LODOKOL-499821 format. One record per residue (C-alpha): residue in one letter; x, y, z; residue number from 1. Coordinates in steps of 0.001 Angstrom, whole numbers, plus 500000, padded with zeros to 6 digits. Layout:
<sites>
[site "A",[X,Y,Z],NUM]
...
</sites>
This chain:
<sites>
[site "M",[555066,576788,865554],1]
[site "R",[555698,580637,866190],2]
[site "I",[558878,580945,867730],3]
[site "V",[560455,584274,869697],4]
[site "V",[564390,584154,869682],5]
[site "F",[566088,586655,872133],6]
[site "G",[569519,587000,871727],7]
[site "A",[569354,586505,868130],8]
[site "G",[572072,587797,866369],9]
[site "G",[575066,585689,868652],10]
[site "R",[576347,582538,867877],11]
[site "A",[573924,580318,869105],12]
[site "G",[571075,582584,868589],13]
[site "R",[572045,582764,864626],14]
[site "R",[571860,578959,864582],15]
[site "V",[568398,578602,866159],16]
[site "V",[566524,581102,864080],17]
[site "A",[568455,579305,860842],18]
[site "L",[567363,576031,862225],19]
[site "A",[564098,576954,863384],20]
[site "A",[562839,578432,860272],21]
[site "G",[564797,575938,857954],22]
[site "R",[562264,573202,859790],23]
[site "G",[559067,575173,858819],24]
[site "H",[558530,577275,861649],25]
[site "E",[557799,581220,861823],26]
[site "V",[560647,582679,863970],27]
[site "T",[560820,586267,865447],28]
[site "P",[564257,586909,866014],29]
[site "V",[564889,589595,868576],30]
[site "V",[568232,591826,869046],31]
[site "R",[568898,594904,871717],32]
[site "D",[570177,596436,868673],33]
[site "R",[568426,596332,865180],34]
[site "S",[570828,598461,863638],35]
[site "R",[573851,596081,864029],36]
[site "Y",[572026,593584,862620],37]
[site "P",[570668,595210,859037],38]
[site "G",[568823,592928,856562],39]
[site "S",[568475,590307,859109],40]
[site "G",[564502,590832,859681],41]
[site "A",[565308,591354,863622],42]
[site "V",[563131,592966,866270],43]
[site "E",[564449,595239,868682],44]
[site "G",[563688,594315,872013],45]
[site "D",[565615,594450,875752],46]
[site "V",[565076,590945,877069],47]
[site "T",[565160,592622,880591],48]
[site "D",[562644,595062,879698],49]
[site "A",[559235,593322,881063],50]
[site "A",[556626,595448,878840],51]
[site "A",[558800,594506,875584],52]
[site "V",[558973,590920,876697],53]
[site "R",[555990,590225,877303],54]
[site "S",[554410,592208,874010],55]
[site "L",[556879,590506,871933],56]
[site "V",[556132,586871,873756],57]
[site "A",[552688,587298,872862],58]
[site "G",[551185,584605,870132],59]
[site "H",[554174,582890,870319],60]
[site "D",[554064,578717,870848],61]
[site "A",[557834,578985,872539],62]
[site "V",[560205,581346,874016],63]
[site "I",[564086,580571,873236],64]
[site "M",[566555,582451,875250],65]
[site "T",[570005,582707,874208],66]
[site "A",[570595,586523,874968],67]
[site "V",[573960,587801,877212],68]
[site "R",[575204,590877,877782],69]
[site "L",[578860,591602,878816],70]
[site "D",[578782,594995,879745],71]
[site "V",[576171,594265,882515],72]
[site "P",[577427,592132,885566],73]
[site "S",[575783,588676,885140],74]
[site "V",[574191,588438,888111],75]
[site "T",[572425,591496,887442],76]
[site "F",[571623,590553,883843],77]
[site "F",[570761,586791,883467],78]
[site "P",[567995,586849,886799],79]
[site "A",[566420,590036,885094],80]
[site "A",[565947,588487,881663],81]
[site "A",[564189,585361,883874],82]
[site "R",[561866,587768,885535],83]
[site "A",[560868,589481,882462],84]
[site "L",[560543,586020,880708],85]
[site "V",[558707,584542,883260],86]
[site "A",[556366,587109,883561],87]
[site "A",[555155,587031,880031],88]
[site "R",[553931,583322,880881],89]
[site "P",[555308,581995,877770],90]
[site "R",[554115,578168,876761],91]
[site "R",[556943,577109,876457],92]
[site "L",[560555,578782,877391],93]
[site "V",[563947,577114,876530],94]
[site "A",[566960,578636,878174],95]
[site "V",[570969,578618,877669],96]
[site "G",[572918,577462,880324],97]
[site "I",[576512,577416,880964],98]
[site "G",[578439,574244,881900],99]
[site "T",[580298,575756,884664],100]
[site "T",[576877,575491,886770],101]
[site "L",[577439,571967,886462],102]
[site "E",[578407,569476,888799],103]
[site "V",[581172,567449,888719],104]
[site "E",[580921,565601,892089],105]
[site "P",[577817,565440,894239],106]
[site "G",[577238,569184,895664],107]
[site "L",[580250,570338,893698],108]
[site "A",[579784,572868,890451],109]
[site "V",[582609,573361,887826],110]
[site "H",[582893,576679,889051],111]
[site "D",[583230,575823,892605],112]
[site "S",[586070,573281,891619],113]
[site "P",[589879,574432,892905],114]
[site "G",[591537,576867,891247],115]
[site "F",[588843,578154,888612],116]
[site "P",[589306,581611,887954],117]
[site "A",[587743,584013,890075],118]
[site "E",[586616,586392,887003],119]
[site "H",[584821,583048,885285],120]
[site "R",[582732,582149,888408],121]
[site "A",[581313,585715,888901],122]
[site "F",[579952,585074,884871],123]
[site "S",[578491,581505,885512],124]
[site "L",[577085,582627,889205],125]
[site "G",[574966,584932,887194],126]
[site "H",[573589,581763,885426],127]
[site "V",[573303,580371,888939],128]
[site "A",[570807,583191,889479],129]
[site "Q",[568943,582690,886381],130]
[site "L",[567756,579170,887578],131]
[site "D",[566858,580187,891126],132]
[site "A",[564428,582851,889385],133]
[site "F",[563196,580423,886976],134]
[site "R",[562909,578300,889969],135]
[site "A",[560797,580805,891661],136]
[site "A",[558437,580595,888570],137]
[site "P",[554965,580194,888682],138]
[site "A",[553632,576154,888222],139]
[site "D",[552265,576915,885109],140]
[site "V",[555968,578191,883596],141]
[site "D",[556987,575273,881515],142]
[site "W",[560723,576161,881258],143]
[site "V",[563566,574218,881082],144]
[site "V",[567301,575517,880968],145]
[site "L",[570024,573575,878932],146]
[site "A",[573724,573763,879636],147]
[site "P",[576001,572714,877454],148]
[site "P",[579820,571094,878242],149]
[site "P",[582140,573883,879898],150]
[site "V",[584058,574118,876162],151]
[site "V",[581676,574514,872816],152]
[site "L",[583647,574817,869693],153]
[site "A",[582212,577467,867751],154]
[site "D",[582818,576180,864143],155]
[site "E",[581766,572606,864393],156]
[site "P",[578546,571434,862448],157]
[site "A",[576111,569926,864372],158]
[site "A",[576563,566127,864453],159]
[site "G",[572700,565229,865394],160]
[site "D",[573450,562710,868082],161]
[site "Y",[573868,564526,871250],162]
[site "V",[572585,563738,875016],163]
[site "T",[570975,565135,877826],164]
[site "G",[570288,564341,881272],165]
[site "G",[570835,565446,884918],166]
[site "S",[572671,568310,886240],167]
[site "S",[576109,566585,886250],168]
[site "V",[578728,567335,883446],169]
[site "L",[577871,564431,880784],170]
[site "P",[580997,563047,879050],171]
[site "G",[582559,564442,876085],172]
[site "T",[583392,567579,875037],173]
[site "A",[583242,568309,870986],174]
[site "F",[580447,570035,871254],175]
[site "S",[579520,572797,868945],176]
[site "Y",[577024,575674,868679],177]
[site "G",[575139,573593,865623],178]
[site "D",[574564,570938,868474],179]
[site "L",[573237,573497,870774],180]
[site "A",[570828,575107,868812],181]
[site "A",[569660,571617,867613],182]
[site "A",[569204,570702,871780],183]
[site "L",[567076,574456,872184],184]
[site "V",[564699,573789,869347],185]
[site "D",[564009,570247,869610],186]
[site "E",[562668,571109,873078],187]
[site "A",[560627,574034,872067],188]
[site "E",[559090,571373,869791],189]
[site "T",[558730,568402,871684],190]
[site "P",[559693,569196,875316],191]
[site "R",[561255,566611,877095],192]
[site "H",[562466,568214,880257],193]
[site "H",[560227,570614,882603],194]
[site "R",[561321,572989,884804],195]
[site "E",[565043,571859,885840],196]
[site "L",[568572,572196,884764],197]
[site "V",[569669,569479,882241],198]
[site "A",[573281,569082,880889],199]
[site "V",[573653,568306,877005],200]
[site "A",[576243,566531,874858],201]
[site "R",[577595,564209,872591],202]
</sites>
């Protein structure tokens, strides 16, 4: 496959690029500032720029979105990125969500739980806005958002036995960026979920 990865310099993105390339796919890594990643082979692109995204997505079989910006309000960045990606009409779009948008009980998201920190709630709401933008996409855009547990262990290796299902927090929190990369690439290769938010855990 030909896979384009937005946010290829981040913790999830780097692992996605390495895993997809290791499986024999042709990968186009995209970063916002190429000078920060010398020798990576990445191309430069802004995931919120619809024209740039359309050019980068053209000719690819799947898009994996792992990009994040902390210098822009999340409620601005994430839906803008989602709209630009949708406008490019990718064949398959797999995006990273966040576990705080998942439900701890019917109708109650983690970020709406009593005592949840306000600053973290604001970031989580950006992911909600991203999801709303995906849900408004034309019916022919095959997207999925994978939301890992609220706690992700960056340095743990992938276990290879993750589970997916529903929009509620799944049992277990020992989840790594390696696990997340595996889930993202698997969904790009063999789509199992369509036009929905899906929890992933192990």
